[in-house]
C-alpha positions as CSV (number, residue, x, y, z in Angstrom):
1,M,25.5,-20.0,-2.2
2,S,28.0,-21.8,-4.5
3,A,30.1,-19.8,-6.8
4,A,28.3,-21.6,-9.8
5,T,25.0,-20.6,-8.5
6,L,26.1,-17.1,-8.0
7,L,27.4,-16.9,-11.5
8,E,24.1,-18.5,-12.8
9,N,22.0,-15.8,-10.7
10,Q,24.1,-13.0,-12.2
11,A,23.5,-14.2,-15.8
12,V,20.0,-14.5,-15.3
13,S,19.7,-11.2,-13.8
14,Q,21.6,-9.7,-16.6
15,A,19.6,-11.5,-19.2
16,A,16.3,-10.3,-17.3
17,A,17.5,-6.7,-17.5
18,T,18.3,-7.0,-20.9
19,S,15.0,-8.6,-22.0
20,A,12.8,-6.3,-20.0
21,A,14.6,-3.1,-21.4
22,P,12.6,-0.7,-23.6
23,P,13.7,-0.2,-27.2
24,H,17.1,1.8,-27.2
25,G,16.6,5.4,-26.3
26,A,13.0,5.0,-25.0
27,P,12.4,5.7,-21.3
28,R,11.3,3.0,-19.1
29,E,8.2,3.4,-16.9
30,V,8.1,2.2,-13.5
31,L,5.6,2.2,-10.6
32,S,7.5,3.2,-7.5
33,F,6.3,1.9,-3.9
34,K,7.8,2.0,-0.5
35,L,8.6,-1.3,1.7
36,G,9.8,0.1,5.0
37,A,12.4,2.9,4.3
38,E,13.4,1.6,0.8
39,E,11.8,2.6,-2.6
40,Y,11.2,0.0,-5.2
41,G,10.3,0.2,-8.9
42,I,8.5,-2.3,-11.1
43,D,7.6,-2.2,-14.8
44,I,4.2,-0.4,-15.1
45,L,3.1,-2.7,-17.9
46,K,2.7,-5.4,-15.3
47,V,0.4,-3.4,-13.2
48,Q,-3.4,-4.1,-13.5
49,E,-4.7,-1.9,-10.9
50,I,-3.9,-0.5,-7.4
51,R,-6.5,-1.0,-4.5
52,G,-6.7,-0.1,-0.9
53,Y,-5.9,-3.1,1.5
54,E,-8.6,-5.3,2.6
55,Q,-8.4,-8.4,4.8
56,P,-7.9,-11.5,2.4
57,T,-9.3,-14.9,3.2
58,R,-6.5,-17.0,4.8
59,I,-5.4,-20.2,3.1
60,A,-4.3,-23.2,5.4
61,N,-0.6,-24.1,5.4
62,A,0.3,-21.0,3.2
63,P,3.7,-19.6,3.7
64,G,3.6,-16.4,6.2
65,F,4.1,-13.9,3.4
66,M,0.9,-15.4,1.7
67,K,-1.7,-13.4,3.3
68,G,-4.6,-15.3,1.4
69,V,-6.9,-14.8,-1.4
70,V,-9.5,-12.1,-2.6
71,N,-12.3,-12.2,-5.0
72,L,-11.5,-9.5,-7.6
73,R,-14.6,-9.3,-9.8
74,G,-14.9,-13.1,-10.1
75,V,-11.3,-13.8,-10.2
76,I,-9.4,-15.4,-7.1
77,V,-6.2,-13.5,-6.6
78,P,-3.5,-14.7,-4.4
79,I,-2.1,-11.9,-2.0
80,V,1.6,-11.7,-1.0
81,D,2.8,-9.2,1.6
82,M,6.0,-8.0,0.2
83,R,7.0,-6.6,3.6
84,L,6.9,-10.2,5.0
85,R,8.4,-11.7,2.1
86,F,11.6,-9.4,2.7
87,A,11.4,-10.1,6.4
88,L,10.7,-6.4,7.2
89,D,10.5,-5.8,11.1
90,D,7.6,-3.3,11.4
91,V,4.5,-4.5,9.4
92,K,1.5,-2.4,9.9
93,Y,-1.7,-2.2,8.0
94,D,-3.0,1.4,7.8
95,A,-4.6,4.0,5.5
96,F,-1.4,4.0,3.2
97,T,-1.2,0.3,2.9
98,V,-2.2,-0.7,-0.6
99,V,-2.5,-3.8,-2.9
100,I,-0.9,-3.7,-6.4
101,I,-2.7,-6.1,-8.7
102,L,-0.2,-7.5,-11.1
103,N,-0.5,-9.5,-14.4
104,V,2.4,-11.8,-14.4
105,A,3.1,-14.9,-16.4
106,G,-0.5,-15.1,-17.3
107,R,-1.8,-14.9,-13.8
108,T,-3.3,-12.2,-11.5
109,V,-1.4,-11.6,-8.4
110,G,-1.7,-9.0,-5.5
111,V,1.2,-7.6,-3.6
112,V,0.8,-5.7,-0.3
113,V,3.1,-2.7,0.1
114,D,3.4,0.3,2.4
115,S,2.5,2.8,-0.1
116,V,2.6,3.8,-3.8
117,S,4.7,6.8,-4.8
118,D,4.5,7.8,-8.6
119,V,4.8,6.4,-12.0
120,L,8.2,7.5,-13.2
121,E,10.0,7.7,-16.6
122,L,13.7,6.4,-16.2
123,H,16.0,7.0,-19.1
124,A,19.0,4.8,-19.6
125,D,21.4,7.1,-18.0
126,Q,19.2,7.1,-14.7
127,I,19.6,3.2,-14.5
128,K,22.7,1.6,-13.1
129,P,23.3,-2.2,-13.1
130,A,22.6,-4.0,-9.9
131,P,25.7,-4.5,-7.7
132,E,27.4,-7.8,-7.0
133,F,27.0,-9.0,-3.6
134,N,29.4,-12.1,-3.8
135,G,26.5,-14.5,-2.6
136,S,25.8,-12.6,0.6
137,I,22.5,-11.1,-0.7
138,D,20.2,-12.8,-3.0
139,S,20.1,-10.2,-5.9
140,T,18.2,-12.5,-8.5
141,Y,15.3,-10.2,-8.7
142,I,17.0,-6.8,-8.8
143,T,17.5,-5.6,-12.4
144,G,19.2,-2.3,-11.5
145,L,19.2,0.9,-9.5
146,G,17.4,3.9,-10.7
147,T,18.2,7.4,-9.6
148,V,15.4,10.2,-9.7
149,K,15.8,14.0,-9.0
150,S,13.8,14.8,-5.8
151,G,14.0,18.5,-4.6
152,D,17.7,19.4,-4.4
153,G,18.9,15.8,-4.2
154,E,18.2,12.3,-5.5
155,R,16.4,9.3,-4.4
156,M,17.3,5.7,-5.3
157,L,14.9,3.1,-6.6
158,I,15.5,-0.7,-6.3
159,L,14.2,-1.8,-9.7
160,M,12.9,-5.3,-9.5
161,D,12.0,-8.1,-12.1
162,I,8.4,-8.6,-10.3
163,E,7.5,-11.3,-12.9
164,R,10.6,-13.3,-12.3
165,M,10.0,-12.9,-8.3
166,M,6.4,-14.1,-8.6
167,S,7.3,-16.8,-10.8
168,S,9.9,-18.3,-8.6
169,A,9.6,-21.6,-6.9
170,E,10.0,-20.2,-3.3
171,M,7.0,-18.0,-4.0
172,G,4.7,-21.3,-5.0
173,L,2.3,-19.2,-7.1
174,M,2.9,-20.8,-10.4
175,D,5.3,-22.8,-12.6
176,A,8.8,-21.4,-12.5
177,F,10.5,-20.2,-15.8
């Protein structure tokens, strides 16, 4: 990745984090979910519903992370397995595997995750900016890192701009912004 591309990606990430932020002082509500050992958070306002995993109908020549489509009350919904999208090794479909149905950029899209944890309120002091990786890791879709008290310790959430990710050209789901 070139230095110009890296700077452009950082500017886009910062702009996304700023535009997606709630009004000053208002908590940000996120849906937390697990992919492998990591926990992620997405804006709750993008979530339409959460469903148990059912085998979608495969689409010929679709990328490997595109599991297929399902008919959701008359709407054909593409299903993306986020574990495959992030190249996780151990992808199993079990009783905890769920599909988060999202409304992003005017489209309905489903994402497969290992499990859903909670809906959390994050205040500004609980959200840190996304780290800079100097091009070694694509952090375009990471808007920040949230910390949540859990028992005696804290757990960290990777906060994602799910709309930007689903709208990206590499996903092939819709026109990119």
